[in-house]
PDB file of N, CA, C and O in Angstrom:
ATOM      1  N   MET A   1       1.158  -1.107   0.077  1.00  0.00           N
ATOM      2  CA  MET A   1       0.005   0.022  -0.152  1.00  0.00           C
ATOM      3  C   MET A   1       0.857   1.244  -0.107  1.00  0.00           C
ATOM      4  O   MET A   1       0.660   2.106  -0.964  1.00  0.00           O
ATOM      5  N   GLY A   2       1.770   1.417   0.782  1.00  0.00           N
ATOM      6  CA  GLY A   2       2.927   2.431   1.065  1.00  0.00           C
ATOM      7  C   GLY A   2       3.400   2.601  -0.406  1.00  0.00           C
ATOM      8  O   GLY A   2       2.936   3.587  -0.979  1.00  0.00           O
ATOM      9  N   TYR A   3       4.116   1.929  -1.007  1.00  0.00           N
ATOM     10  CA  TYR A   3       4.622   1.825  -2.623  1.00  0.00           C
ATOM     11  C   TYR A   3       3.725   2.430  -3.174  1.00  0.00           C
ATOM     12  O   TYR A   3       4.123   3.545  -3.511  1.00  0.00           O
ATOM     13  N   TRP A   4       2.442   2.200  -3.501  1.00  0.00           N
ATOM     14  CA  TRP A   4       1.437   2.725  -4.787  1.00  0.00           C
ATOM     15  C   TRP A   4       1.007   4.224  -4.250  1.00  0.00           C
ATOM     16  O   TRP A   4       0.682   5.106  -5.044  1.00  0.00           O
ATOM     17  N   PHE A   5       1.038   4.436  -2.746  1.00  0.00           N
ATOM     18  CA  PHE A   5       0.844   5.886  -2.695  1.00  0.00           C
ATOM     19  C   PHE A   5       1.963   6.599  -3.048  1.00  0.00           C
ATOM     20  O   PHE A   5       1.946   7.625  -3.728  1.00  0.00           O
ATOM     21  N   LEU A   6       3.053   6.002  -2.536  1.00  0.00           N
ATOM     22  CA  LEU A   6       4.172   7.127  -2.642  1.00  0.00           C
ATOM     23  C   LEU A   6       4.398   7.037  -4.152  1.00  0.00           C
ATOM     24  O   LEU A   6       5.154   7.910  -4.576  1.00  0.00           O
ATOM     25  N   LEU A   7       4.013   6.353  -4.880  1.00  0.00           N
ATOM     26  CA  LEU A   7       4.103   6.572  -6.700  1.00  0.00           C
ATOM     27  C   LEU A   7       3.066   7.736  -6.935  1.00  0.00           C
ATOM     28  O   LEU A   7       3.291   8.843  -7.422  1.00  0.00           O
ATOM     29  N   LEU A   8       1.875   7.220  -6.472  1.00  0.00           N
ATOM     30  CA  LEU A   8       0.894   8.237  -6.796  1.00  0.00           C
ATOM     31  C   LEU A   8       1.146   9.875  -6.387  1.00  0.00           C
ATOM     32  O   LEU A   8       0.808  10.733  -7.202  1.00  0.00           O
ATOM     33  N   THR A   9       1.795  10.289  -5.000  1.00  0.00           N
ATOM     34  CA  THR A   9       2.260  11.530  -4.260  1.00  0.00           C
ATOM     35  C   THR A   9       3.222  12.070  -5.385  1.00  0.00           C
ATOM     36  O   THR A   9       2.905  13.118  -5.948  1.00  0.00           O
ATOM     37  N   VAL A  10       4.492  11.351  -5.782  1.00  0.00           N
ATOM     38  CA  VAL A  10       5.632  11.850  -6.662  1.00  0.00           C
ATOM     39  C   VAL A  10       4.942  12.224  -7.999  1.00  0.00           C
ATOM     40  O   VAL A  10       5.280  13.309  -8.471  1.00  0.00           O
ATOM     41  N   ARG A  11       3.808  11.320  -8.844  1.00  0.00           N
ATOM     42  CA  ARG A  11       3.463  11.605  -9.771  1.00  0.00           C
ATOM     43  C   ARG A  11       2.574  13.366  -9.688  1.00  0.00           C
ATOM     44  O   ARG A  11       2.612  14.348 -10.428  1.00  0.00           O
ATOM     45  N   VAL A  12       1.802  13.032  -8.320  1.00  0.00           N
ATOM     46  CA  VAL A  12       0.838  14.286  -8.137  1.00  0.00           C
ATOM     47  C   VAL A  12       1.747  15.678  -8.333  1.00  0.00           C
ATOM     48  O   VAL A  12       1.639  16.499  -9.244  1.00  0.00           O
ATOM     49  N   LEU A  13       2.842  15.698  -7.002  1.00  0.00           N
ATOM     50  CA  LEU A  13       3.625  16.535  -6.766  1.00  0.00           C
ATOM     51  C   LEU A  13       4.708  16.995  -7.414  1.00  0.00           C
ATOM     52  O   LEU A  13       4.973  18.191  -7.293  1.00  0.00           O
ATOM     53  N   SER A  14       5.432  16.266  -8.115  1.00  0.00           N
ATOM     54  CA  SER A  14       6.054  16.827  -9.309  1.00  0.00           C
ATOM     55  C   SER A  14       5.898  16.426 -10.511  1.00  0.00           C
ATOM     56  O   SER A  14       5.840  15.197 -10.540  1.00  0.00           O
ATOM     57  N   ARG A  15       5.781  17.020 -11.768  1.00  0.00           N
ATOM     58  CA  ARG A  15       5.465  17.241 -12.753  1.00  0.00           C
ATOM     59  C   ARG A  15       6.524  17.683 -13.709  1.00  0.00           C
ATOM     60  O   ARG A  15       6.238  17.973 -14.870  1.00  0.00           O
ATOM     61  N   ARG A  16       7.789  17.741 -13.227  1.00  0.00           N
ATOM     62  CA  ARG A  16       9.031  18.161 -13.989  1.00  0.00           C
ATOM     63  C   ARG A  16      10.164  16.937 -14.239  1.00  0.00           C
ATOM     64  O   ARG A  16      10.230  15.949 -13.509  1.00  0.00           O
ATOM     65  N   PRO A  17      10.875  17.129 -15.176  1.00  0.00           N
ATOM     66  CA  PRO A  17      11.844  16.268 -15.276  1.00  0.00           C
ATOM     67  C   PRO A  17      12.996  16.363 -14.586  1.00  0.00           C
ATOM     68  O   PRO A  17      13.472  17.480 -14.383  1.00  0.00           O
ATOM     69  N   GLY A  18      13.624  15.219 -14.119  1.00  0.00           N
ATOM     70  CA  GLY A  18      14.903  15.522 -13.321  1.00  0.00           C
ATOM     71  C   GLY A  18      15.782  16.387 -13.411  1.00  0.00           C
ATOM     72  O   GLY A  18      16.493  16.641 -12.438  1.00  0.00           O
ATOM     73  N   ALA A  19      15.946  17.122 -14.775  1.00  0.00           N
ATOM     74  CA  ALA A  19      16.725  18.259 -14.820  1.00  0.00           C
ATOM     75  C   ALA A  19      16.495  19.576 -14.455  1.00  0.00           C
ATOM     76  O   ALA A  19      17.336  20.476 -14.447  1.00  0.00           O
ATOM     77  N   GLN A  20      14.985  19.678 -14.064  1.00  0.00           N
ATOM     78  CA  GLN A  20      14.517  20.862 -13.614  1.00  0.00           C
ATOM     79  C   GLN A  20      13.942  21.026 -12.380  1.00  0.00           C
ATOM     80  O   GLN A  20      13.269  21.961 -11.946  1.00  0.00           O
ATOM     81  N   MET A  21      14.398  19.682 -11.711  1.00  0.00           N
ATOM     82  CA  MET A  21      13.796  19.861 -10.422  1.00  0.00           C
ATOM     83  C   MET A  21      14.826  20.369  -9.574  1.00  0.00           C
ATOM     84  O   MET A  21      15.990  19.984  -9.686  1.00  0.00           O
ATOM     85  N   THR A  22      14.289  21.602  -8.347  1.00  0.00           N
ATOM     86  CA  THR A  22      14.718  22.257  -7.666  1.00  0.00           C
ATOM     87  C   THR A  22      15.355  21.160  -6.406  1.00  0.00           C
ATOM     88  O   THR A  22      14.815  20.097  -6.098  1.00  0.00           O
ATOM     89  N   PRO A  23      16.632  21.716  -5.785  1.00  0.00           N
ATOM     90  CA  PRO A  23      17.158  20.989  -4.826  1.00  0.00           C
ATOM     91  C   PRO A  23      16.123  20.480  -3.666  1.00  0.00           C
ATOM     92  O   PRO A  23      16.417  19.416  -3.121  1.00  0.00           O
ATOM     93  N   PHE A  24      15.073  21.075  -3.294  1.00  0.00           N
ATOM     94  CA  PHE A  24      14.449  21.011  -2.486  1.00  0.00           C
ATOM     95  C   PHE A  24      13.442  19.706  -2.942  1.00  0.00           C
ATOM     96  O   PHE A  24      13.071  18.922  -2.069  1.00  0.00           O
ATOM     97  N   GLU A  25      13.156  19.582  -3.919  1.00  0.00           N
ATOM     98  CA  GLU A  25      12.680  18.638  -4.591  1.00  0.00           C
ATOM     99  C   GLU A  25      13.216  17.441  -4.427  1.00  0.00           C
ATOM    100  O   GLU A  25      12.602  16.428  -4.092  1.00  0.00           O
ATOM    101  N   PHE A  26      14.582  17.551  -4.702  1.00  0.00           N
ATOM    102  CA  PHE A  26      15.285  16.218  -4.679  1.00  0.00           C
ATOM    103  C   PHE A  26      15.315  15.766  -3.291  1.00  0.00           C
ATOM    104  O   PHE A  26      15.476  14.562  -3.087  1.00  0.00           O
ATOM    105  N   VAL A  27      15.142  16.817  -2.013  1.00  0.00           N
ATOM    106  CA  VAL A  27      15.413  16.075  -0.827  1.00  0.00           C
ATOM    107  C   VAL A  27      13.755  15.619  -0.165  1.00  0.00           C
ATOM    108  O   VAL A  27      13.426  15.147   0.924  1.00  0.00           O
ATOM    109  N   LEU A  28      13.063  15.963  -1.230  1.00  0.00           N
ATOM    110  CA  LEU A  28      11.508  15.719  -1.090  1.00  0.00           C
ATOM    111  C   LEU A  28      11.385  13.961  -1.133  1.00  0.00           C
ATOM    112  O   LEU A  28      11.093  13.293  -0.141  1.00  0.00           O
ATOM    113  N   ILE A  29      11.628  13.475  -2.292  1.00  0.00           N
ATOM    114  CA  ILE A  29      11.396  12.066  -2.624  1.00  0.00           C
ATOM    115  C   ILE A  29      12.020  11.051  -1.649  1.00  0.00           C
ATOM    116  O   ILE A  29      11.299  10.194  -1.139  1.00  0.00           O
ATOM    117  N   PRO A  30      13.412  11.119  -1.356  1.00  0.00           N
ATOM    118  CA  PRO A  30      13.536  10.479  -0.349  1.00  0.00           C
ATOM    119  C   PRO A  30      12.961  10.603   1.175  1.00  0.00           C
ATOM    120  O   PRO A  30      12.859   9.611   1.896  1.00  0.00           O
ATOM    121  N   LEU A  31      12.656  11.702   1.526  1.00  0.00           N
ATOM    122  CA  LEU A  31      12.292  12.239   2.620  1.00  0.00           C
ATOM    123  C   LEU A  31      10.823  11.186   2.550  1.00  0.00           C
ATOM    124  O   LEU A  31      10.887  10.265   3.364  1.00  0.00           O
ATOM    125  N   ILE A  32       9.805  11.207   1.872  1.00  0.00           N
ATOM    126  CA  ILE A  32       8.764  10.547   1.635  1.00  0.00           C
ATOM    127  C   ILE A  32       9.210   9.131   1.397  1.00  0.00           C
ATOM    128  O   ILE A  32       8.395   8.366   1.912  1.00  0.00           O
ATOM    129  N   GLY A  33       9.913   8.680   0.980  1.00  0.00           N
ATOM    130  CA  GLY A  33      10.266   7.357   1.112  1.00  0.00           C
ATOM    131  C   GLY A  33      10.692   6.849   2.419  1.00  0.00           C
ATOM    132  O   GLY A  33      10.232   5.784   2.830  1.00  0.00           O
ATOM    133  N   GLY A  34      11.448   7.459   3.033  1.00  0.00           N
ATOM    134  CA  GLY A  34      11.856   7.380   4.152  1.00  0.00           C
ATOM    135  C   GLY A  34      10.710   7.404   5.460  1.00  0.00           C
ATOM    136  O   GLY A  34      10.921   6.643   6.404  1.00  0.00           O
ATOM    137  N   VAL A  35       9.765   8.104   5.474  1.00  0.00           N
ATOM    138  CA  VAL A  35       8.722   8.079   6.238  1.00  0.00           C
ATOM    139  C   VAL A  35       7.692   7.107   5.815  1.00  0.00           C
ATOM    140  O   VAL A  35       6.807   7.009   6.664  1.00  0.00           O
ATOM    141  N   ILE A  36       7.500   6.264   4.647  1.00  0.00           N
ATOM    142  CA  ILE A  36       6.671   5.018   4.153  1.00  0.00           C
ATOM    143  C   ILE A  36       7.504   3.840   4.944  1.00  0.00           C
ATOM    144  O   ILE A  36       6.941   2.996   5.641  1.00  0.00           O
ATOM    145  N   ILE A  37       9.051   3.910   4.717  1.00  0.00           N
ATOM    146  CA  ILE A  37       9.823   2.569   5.444  1.00  0.00           C
ATOM    147  C   ILE A  37       9.778   2.990   7.008  1.00  0.00           C
ATOM    148  O   ILE A  37      10.255   2.089   7.697  1.00  0.00           O
ATOM    149  N   LEU A  38       9.382   3.999   7.689  1.00  0.00           N
ATOM    150  CA  LEU A  38       9.495   3.995   9.032  1.00  0.00           C
ATOM    151  C   LEU A  38       8.146   3.668   9.668  1.00  0.00           C
ATOM    152  O   LEU A  38       7.985   3.379  10.854  1.00  0.00           O
ATOM    153  N   THR A  39       6.998   3.765   8.539  1.00  0.00           N
ATOM    154  CA  THR A  39       5.743   3.375   9.127  1.00  0.00           C
ATOM    155  C   THR A  39       5.446   1.793   8.706  1.00  0.00           C
ATOM    156  O   THR A  39       4.690   1.063   9.347  1.00  0.00           O
ATOM    157  N   THR A  40       6.184   1.390   7.501  1.00  0.00           N
ATOM    158  CA  THR A  40       6.353  -0.122   7.134  1.00  0.00           C
ATOM    159  C   THR A  40       7.189  -0.916   8.093  1.00  0.00           C
ATOM    160  O   THR A  40       6.924  -2.095   8.327  1.00  0.00           O
ATOM    161  N   ILE A  41       8.359  -0.183   8.744  1.00  0.00           N
ATOM    162  CA  ILE A  41       9.008  -1.284   9.552  1.00  0.00           C
ATOM    163  C   ILE A  41       8.863  -1.114  10.827  1.00  0.00           C
ATOM    164  O   ILE A  41       9.016  -2.096  11.554  1.00  0.00           O
ATOM    165  N   GLY A  42       8.633  -0.221  11.227  1.00  0.00           N
ATOM    166  CA  GLY A  42       8.221   0.063  12.436  1.00  0.00           C
ATOM    167  C   GLY A  42       7.195  -0.701  13.280  1.00  0.00           C
ATOM    168  O   GLY A  42       6.714  -1.679  12.707  1.00  0.00           O
ATOM    169  N   ASP A  43       6.653  -0.398  14.828  1.00  0.00           N
ATOM    170  CA  ASP A  43       5.910  -1.031  15.504  1.00  0.00           C
ATOM    171  C   ASP A  43       4.244  -0.774  14.810  1.00  0.00           C
ATOM    172  O   ASP A  43       3.300  -1.482  15.161  1.00  0.00           O
ATOM    173  N   ASP A  44       4.148  -0.005  14.111  1.00  0.00           N
ATOM    174  CA  ASP A  44       2.604   0.614  13.617  1.00  0.00           C
ATOM    175  C   ASP A  44       2.645   0.384  11.999  1.00  0.00           C
ATOM    176  O   ASP A  44       3.263   1.134  11.244  1.00  0.00           O
ATOM    177  N   HIS A  45       1.977  -0.641  11.616  1.00  0.00           N
ATOM    178  CA  HIS A  45       1.587  -0.889  10.313  1.00  0.00           C
ATOM    179  C   HIS A  45       0.553  -0.275  10.064  1.00  0.00           C
ATOM    180  O   HIS A  45       0.019  -0.800   9.087  1.00  0.00           O
ATOM    181  N   SER A  46      -0.021   0.576  10.439  1.00  0.00           N
ATOM    182  CA  SER A  46      -1.174   1.245   9.760  1.00  0.00           C
ATOM    183  C   SER A  46      -1.157   1.815   8.479  1.00  0.00           C
ATOM    184  O   SER A  46      -0.215   2.576   8.260  1.00  0.00           O
ATOM    185  N   ASP A  47      -2.025   1.621   7.520  1.00  0.00           N
ATOM    186  CA  ASP A  47      -2.096   2.270   6.626  1.00  0.00           C
ATOM    187  C   ASP A  47      -2.392   3.370   6.484  1.00  0.00           C
ATOM    188  O   ASP A  47      -1.837   3.905   5.525  1.00  0.00           O
ATOM    189  N   ILE A  48      -3.390   4.280   7.325  1.00  0.00           N
ATOM    190  CA  ILE A  48      -3.818   5.465   7.396  1.00  0.00           C
ATOM    191  C   ILE A  48      -2.501   6.624   7.979  1.00  0.00           C
ATOM    192  O   ILE A  48      -2.278   7.746   7.524  1.00  0.00           O
ATOM    193  N   ASN A  49      -1.746   5.893   9.150  1.00  0.00           N
ATOM    194  CA  ASN A  49      -0.270   6.730   9.426  1.00  0.00           C
ATOM    195  C   ASN A  49       0.467   6.940   8.634  1.00  0.00           C
ATOM    196  O   ASN A  49       1.152   7.960   8.557  1.00  0.00           O
ATOM    197  N   THR A  50       0.478   5.657   7.596  1.00  0.00           N
ATOM    198  CA  THR A  50       1.414   6.231   6.392  1.00  0.00           C
ATOM    199  C   THR A  50       0.766   7.099   5.413  1.00  0.00           C
ATOM    200  O   THR A  50       1.475   8.035   5.044  1.00  0.00           O
ATOM    201  N   VAL A  51      -0.423   7.028   4.887  1.00  0.00           N
ATOM    202  CA  VAL A  51      -1.040   7.883   4.208  1.00  0.00           C
ATOM    203  C   VAL A  51      -1.028   9.672   4.740  1.00  0.00           C
ATOM    204  O   VAL A  51      -0.803  10.628   3.998  1.00  0.00           O
ATOM    205  N   CYS A  52      -1.335   9.722   6.197  1.00  0.00           N
ATOM    206  CA  CYS A  52      -1.192  10.749   6.912  1.00  0.00           C
ATOM    207  C   CYS A  52       0.129  11.570   6.943  1.00  0.00           C
ATOM    208  O   CYS A  52       0.315  12.776   6.780  1.00  0.00           O
ATOM    209  N   ALA A  53       0.851  10.715   7.160  1.00  0.00           N
ATOM    210  CA  ALA A  53       2.222  11.332   6.884  1.00  0.00           C
ATOM    211  C   ALA A  53       2.967  11.346   5.716  1.00  0.00           C
ATOM    212  O   ALA A  53       4.050  11.930   5.708  1.00  0.00           O
ATOM    213  N   VAL A  54       2.509  10.745   4.655  1.00  0.00           N
ATOM    214  CA  VAL A  54       3.046  11.260   3.408  1.00  0.00           C
ATOM    215  C   VAL A  54       2.040  12.493   2.696  1.00  0.00           C
ATOM    216  O   VAL A  54       2.463  12.957   1.638  1.00  0.00           O
ATOM    217  N   ILE A  55       1.029  12.914   3.109  1.00  0.00           N
ATOM    218  CA  ILE A  55       0.193  13.876   2.869  1.00  0.00           C
ATOM    219  C   ILE A  55       0.600  14.799   3.540  1.00  0.00           C
ATOM    220  O   ILE A  55       0.761  15.863   2.942  1.00  0.00           O
ATOM    221  N   THR A  56       0.955  14.740   5.195  1.00  0.00           N
ATOM    222  CA  THR A  56       1.538  16.148   5.312  1.00  0.00           C
ATOM    223  C   THR A  56       2.885  16.470   5.022  1.00  0.00           C
ATOM    224  O   THR A  56       3.430  17.443   5.543  1.00  0.00           O
ATOM    225  N   VAL A  57       3.530  15.620   4.121  1.00  0.00           N
ATOM    226  CA  VAL A  57       4.921  16.014   3.660  1.00  0.00           C
ATOM    227  C   VAL A  57       4.799  16.628   2.309  1.00  0.00           C
ATOM    228  O   VAL A  57       5.402  17.612   1.880  1.00  0.00           O
ATOM    229  N   GLY A  58       3.848  15.822   1.664  1.00  0.00           N
ATOM    230  CA  GLY A  58       3.386  16.710   0.694  1.00  0.00           C
ATOM    231  C   GLY A  58       2.578  18.101   0.493  1.00  0.00           C
ATOM    232  O   GLY A  58       2.617  18.831  -0.497  1.00  0.00           O
ATOM    233  N   LEU A  59       1.869  18.272   1.635  1.00  0.00           N
ATOM    234  CA  LEU A  59       1.381  19.600   2.124  1.00  0.00           C
ATOM    235  C   LEU A  59       2.555  20.911   2.624  1.00  0.00           C
ATOM    236  O   LEU A  59       2.531  22.142   2.592  1.00  0.00           O
ATOM    237  N   MET A  60       3.410  20.003   3.020  1.00  0.00           N
ATOM    238  CA  MET A  60       4.421  21.310   3.699  1.00  0.00           C
ATOM    239  C   MET A  60       5.231  21.585   1.824  1.00  0.00           C
ATOM    240  O   MET A  60       5.395  22.731   1.403  1.00  0.00           O
ATOM    241  N   HIS A  61       5.580  20.472   1.066  1.00  0.00           N
ATOM    242  CA  HIS A  61       6.214  20.972   0.139  1.00  0.00           C
ATOM    243  C   HIS A  61       4.998  21.728  -0.758  1.00  0.00           C
ATOM    244  O   HIS A  61       5.399  22.767  -1.282  1.00  0.00           O
ATOM    245  N   ARG A  62       4.022  21.499  -0.945  1.00  0.00           N
ATOM    246  CA  ARG A  62       3.161  22.724  -1.518  1.00  0.00           C
ATOM    247  C   ARG A  62       3.191  24.122  -1.059  1.00  0.00           C
ATOM    248  O   ARG A  62       3.256  25.125  -1.770  1.00  0.00           O
ATOM    249  N   LEU A  63       3.116  24.032   0.659  1.00  0.00           N
ATOM    250  CA  LEU A  63       3.505  25.301   1.105  1.00  0.00           C
ATOM    251  C   LEU A  63       4.769  26.083   0.908  1.00  0.00           C
ATOM    252  O   LEU A  63       4.880  27.307   0.838  1.00  0.00           O
ATOM    253  N   VAL A  64       5.736  25.133   0.827  1.00  0.00           N
ATOM    254  CA  VAL A  64       7.020  26.060   0.611  1.00  0.00           C
ATOM    255  C   VAL A  64       7.394  26.522  -0.932  1.00  0.00           C
ATOM    256  O   VAL A  64       8.209  27.363  -1.312  1.00  0.00           O
ATOM    257  N   SER A  65       6.440  25.608  -1.737  1.00  0.00           N
ATOM    258  CA  SER A  65       6.840  26.207  -2.999  1.00  0.00           C
ATOM    259  C   SER A  65       5.921  27.433  -3.286  1.00  0.00           C
ATOM    260  O   SER A  65       6.326  28.331  -4.025  1.00  0.00           O
ATOM    261  N   SER A  66       4.706  27.478  -2.717  1.00  0.00           N
ATOM    262  CA  SER A  66       3.831  28.464  -3.051  1.00  0.00           C
ATOM    263  C   SER A  66       4.358  29.901  -2.115  1.00  0.00           C
ATOM    264  O   SER A  66       4.038  31.058  -2.388  1.00  0.00           O
ATOM    265  N   LEU A  67       5.242  29.464  -0.959  1.00  0.00           N
ATOM    266  CA  LEU A  67       5.806  30.646  -0.170  1.00  0.00           C
ATOM    267  C   LEU A  67       7.289  31.307  -0.991  1.00  0.00           C
ATOM    268  O   LEU A  67       7.862  32.378  -0.792  1.00  0.00           O
ATOM    269  N   LYS A  68       7.603  30.216  -1.945  1.00  0.00           N
ATOM    270  CA  LYS A  68       8.751  30.613  -3.026  1.00  0.00           C
ATOM    271  C   LYS A  68       8.436  31.240  -4.031  1.00  0.00           C
ATOM    272  O   LYS A  68       9.334  31.893  -4.562  1.00  0.00           O
ATOM    273  N   GLN A  69       7.324  31.261  -4.528  1.00  0.00           N
ATOM    274  CA  GLN A  69       6.961  31.992  -5.716  1.00  0.00           C
ATOM    275  C   GLN A  69       6.069  33.244  -4.963  1.00  0.00           C
ATOM    276  O   GLN A  69       5.680  34.095  -5.763  1.00  0.00           O
ATOM    277  N   ARG A  70       5.704  33.466  -3.576  1.00  0.00           N
ATOM    278  CA  ARG A  70       5.255  34.658  -3.206  1.00  0.00           C
ATOM    279  C   ARG A  70       6.256  35.843  -2.753  1.00  0.00           C
ATOM    280  O   ARG A  70       6.083  37.059  -2.839  1.00  0.00           O
ATOM    281  N   PHE A  71       7.203  35.219  -2.316  1.00  0.00           N
ATOM    282  CA  PHE A  71       8.248  35.955  -1.413  1.00  0.00           C
ATOM    283  C   PHE A  71       9.455  35.328  -2.261  1.00  0.00           C
ATOM    284  O   PHE A  71       9.711  34.129  -2.156  1.00  0.00           O
ATOM    285  N   PRO A  72      10.119  36.091  -3.024  1.00  0.00           N
ATOM    286  CA  PRO A  72      11.406  35.171  -3.741  1.00  0.00           C
ATOM    287  C   PRO A  72      12.361  35.653  -2.708  1.00  0.00           C
ATOM    288  O   PRO A  72      13.424  35.297  -3.216  1.00  0.00           O
ATOM    289  N   LEU A  73      12.623  36.145  -1.756  1.00  0.00           N
ATOM    290  CA  LEU A  73      13.624  36.078  -0.617  1.00  0.00           C
ATOM    291  C   LEU A  73      13.589  34.726  -0.186  1.00  0.00           C
ATOM    292  O   LEU A  73      14.645  34.094  -0.160  1.00  0.00           O
ATOM    293  N   PHE A  74      12.471  34.171   0.172  1.00  0.00           N
ATOM    294  CA  PHE A  74      11.934  33.227   0.791  1.00  0.00           C
ATOM    295  C   PHE A  74      12.540  32.054  -0.147  1.00  0.00           C
ATOM    296  O   PHE A  74      13.171  31.146   0.394  1.00  0.00           O
ATOM    297  N   GLY A  75      12.358  32.068  -1.490  1.00  0.00           N
ATOM    298  CA  GLY A  75      13.047  30.868  -2.138  1.00  0.00           C
ATOM    299  C   GLY A  75      14.296  31.177  -2.407  1.00  0.00           C
ATOM    300  O   GLY A  75      14.873  30.141  -2.736  1.00  0.00           O
ATOM    301  N   ILE A  76      15.191  32.324  -2.441  1.00  0.00           N
ATOM    302  CA  ILE A  76      16.500  32.465  -2.218  1.00  0.00           C
ATOM    303  C   ILE A  76      17.083  31.464  -1.191  1.00  0.00           C
ATOM    304  O   ILE A  76      18.020  30.690  -1.387  1.00  0.00           O
ATOM    305  N   LEU A  77      16.170  31.660   0.232  1.00  0.00           N
ATOM    306  CA  LEU A  77      16.877  31.100   1.333  1.00  0.00           C
ATOM    307  C   LEU A  77      16.791  29.618   1.321  1.00  0.00           C
ATOM    308  O   LEU A  77      17.640  28.994   1.956  1.00  0.00           O
ATOM    309  N   VAL A  78      15.723  28.886   0.574  1.00  0.00           N
ATOM    310  CA  VAL A  78      15.624  27.620   0.454  1.00  0.00           C
ATOM    311  C   VAL A  78      16.209  26.993  -0.551  1.00  0.00           C
ATOM    312  O   VAL A  78      16.782  25.916  -0.384  1.00  0.00           O
ATOM    313  N   ASP A  79      16.109  27.757  -2.016  1.00  0.00           N
ATOM    314  CA  ASP A  79      16.888  27.228  -3.082  1.00  0.00           C
ATOM    315  C   ASP A  79      18.582  27.732  -3.417  1.00  0.00           C
ATOM    316  O   ASP A  79      19.391  27.262  -4.217  1.00  0.00           O
ATOM    317  N   GLY A  80      18.683  28.669  -2.621  1.00  0.00           N
ATOM    318  CA  GLY A  80      20.030  28.923  -2.689  1.00  0.00           C
ATOM    319  C   GLY A  80      20.318  30.137  -3.999  1.00  0.00           C
ATOM    320  O   GLY A  80      19.375  30.293  -4.775  1.00  0.00           O
ATOM    321  N   THR A  81      21.190  30.710  -4.161  1.00  0.00           N
ATOM    322  CA  THR A  81      21.502  31.339  -5.479  1.00  0.00           C
ATOM    323  C   THR A  81      22.460  30.571  -6.546  1.00  0.00           C
ATOM    324  O   THR A  81      23.430  29.934  -6.137  1.00  0.00           O
ATOM    325  N   PRO A  82      22.095  30.671  -8.162  1.00  0.00           N
ATOM    326  CA  PRO A  82      22.422  29.835  -8.807  1.00  0.00           C
ATOM    327  C   PRO A  82      24.012  30.434  -8.794  1.00  0.00           C
ATOM    328  O   PRO A  82      24.288  31.623  -8.641  1.00  0.00           O
ATOM    329  N   LEU A  83      24.806  29.546  -8.951  1.00  0.00           N
ATOM    330  CA  LEU A  83      26.255  29.691  -9.428  1.00  0.00           C
ATOM    331  C   LEU A  83      26.503  29.771 -10.938  1.00  0.00           C
ATOM    332  O   LEU A  83      26.080  28.903 -11.701  1.00  0.00           O
ATOM    333  N   VAL A  84      27.060  30.626 -11.265  1.00  0.00           N
ATOM    334  CA  VAL A  84      27.309  30.876 -13.006  1.00  0.00           C
ATOM    335  C   VAL A  84      28.778  30.333 -13.012  1.00  0.00           C
ATOM    336  O   VAL A  84      29.772  30.782 -12.440  1.00  0.00           O
ATOM    337  N   LEU A  85      28.614  29.102 -13.920  1.00  0.00           N
ATOM    338  CA  LEU A  85      30.002  28.122 -13.860  1.00  0.00           C
ATOM    339  C   LEU A  85      30.623  28.502 -15.428  1.00  0.00           C
ATOM    340  O   LEU A  85      31.850  28.574 -15.495  1.00  0.00           O
ATOM    341  N   LEU A  86      30.047  28.683 -16.351  1.00  0.00           N
ATOM    342  CA  LEU A  86      30.240  29.212 -17.473  1.00  0.00           C
ATOM    343  C   LEU A  86      29.308  30.440 -17.987  1.00  0.00           C
ATOM    344  O   LEU A  86      28.082  30.343 -17.935  1.00  0.00           O
ATOM    345  N   LYS A  87      30.043  31.760 -18.553  1.00  0.00           N
ATOM    346  CA  LYS A  87      29.434  32.558 -18.977  1.00  0.00           C
ATOM    347  C   LYS A  87      29.983  33.063 -20.606  1.00  0.00           C
ATOM    348  O   LYS A  87      31.160  33.342 -20.834  1.00  0.00           O
ATOM    349  N   LYS A  88      29.108  33.103 -21.436  1.00  0.00           N
ATOM    350  CA  LYS A  88      29.724  33.609 -22.682  1.00  0.00           C
ATOM    351  C   LYS A  88      31.087  32.833 -23.395  1.00  0.00           C
ATOM    352  O   LYS A  88      31.744  33.270 -24.340  1.00  0.00           O
ATOM    353  N   GLY A  89      31.302  31.577 -22.665  1.00  0.00           N
ATOM    354  CA  GLY A  89      32.468  30.744 -23.348  1.00  0.00           C
ATOM    355  C   GLY A  89      33.456  30.861 -22.390  1.00  0.00           C
ATOM    356  O   GLY A  89      34.399  30.120 -22.667  1.00  0.00           O
ATOM    357  N   GLU A  90      33.660  31.635 -21.145  1.00  0.00           N
ATOM    358  CA  GLU A  90      34.428  31.664 -20.393  1.00  0.00           C
ATOM    359  C   GLU A  90      34.187  31.141 -18.923  1.00  0.00           C
ATOM    360  O   GLU A  90      35.094  31.193 -18.092  1.00  0.00           O
TER     361      GLU A  90
END
């Protein structure tokens, strides 16, 4: 059950290819996987707790994403500033 819910959640939350994902989204996927593993391997094997934990992480992702769009300074804080490695061939 946890695997299918994880697959559905990742499909709903992230519609971008890997090259366009933000660092925050790269952290999000292992975090959700870790939440599912903890609820699967731990003492509590409840599907409801697994779903609630994944939904909470997903909602927090949406909240941070909307705050990044509304407040650009917050986006810089979360994602950092881009580093230019190559500019006009130099």
